[in-house]
C-alpha positions, 0 to 999 in steps of 0.5 A: 843470146851471147855466150857471156849472157848465157853463162850469166843467166845460167849462173843466176838460175843455178844460184836461185835454185840452190837458194830455194833448195836450201830454204826448203831444207831449213825449216817449215814455212810460216810466219808464226810458230803455230803455222810452222807447227801445222806445216811440219805435221802436214808435210814434214815426212818425205815418205808416203806411209799411208799403207804397206804398199806405198811404203814398199813403193817408196823405200823397197822391201822393209827390213822387218814386218811384225804383225799382231791382232787385237779386238776392234773397238767398235765391231763386236767380234771384229779383229784388227790387224796391226802391222809394224813396218821397219826401215832404216831410219823410219818405222810405221804402225798401220791398222787394218780393221775387219772392213776397209783399208789400212789406217796409219797410226804412227810414224817414227823417224830416226834418220833426217833423210825421211824429213823434208826440213832439216829443222826441226828434225834429227840433230836439232837442238831443243832450243831451236825446236822451241824457237821454231814451233813455240812452247809445246803442249807437254814438256818433260826433260827429254820429250817435247809434245806438240799438237800441230793439227787444225782438226778437232782430234789429237794428232801430236808430234813428239820430239824425243831428246838425248842431251838436249838434241832431237834423236827421234820424231814421232808422228801420231795419227788419229784412228777410230 
């Protein structure tokens, strides 16, 4: 292979990789708003928040951890432990029932580095969120709530706005 052909091939491959990387950051895949919403809920987070150990493995030691207990809803005299784990730009709430492992209840993202796509995300205009994901299930002046899952339970994604721009994304997971 000649040097010119090698350079041309390398430039073409580099351009392709840059284009693919750019498209991945722009927004979730899907032809329809409903497909993009489902993809966003399923894959928008770049971190594994399924347990305190997985968070620490991905992000290191947390900035703070708060813990509290409350009665279990299903086990008489059972006590659940709740953990609120805080990092720069993201926090997670995990529940540990008397029997079993930790269950992820909520992730709050305030820094775009924790999201796979730049849109919809931190800094995205409300109009662009609506364009990508369609009309929300609930809407208020500073809140857009989407039901993005395909399952039988509610697992909303909430976009909190300030001056018409996303400042926080909240992923809520069903725990019973």
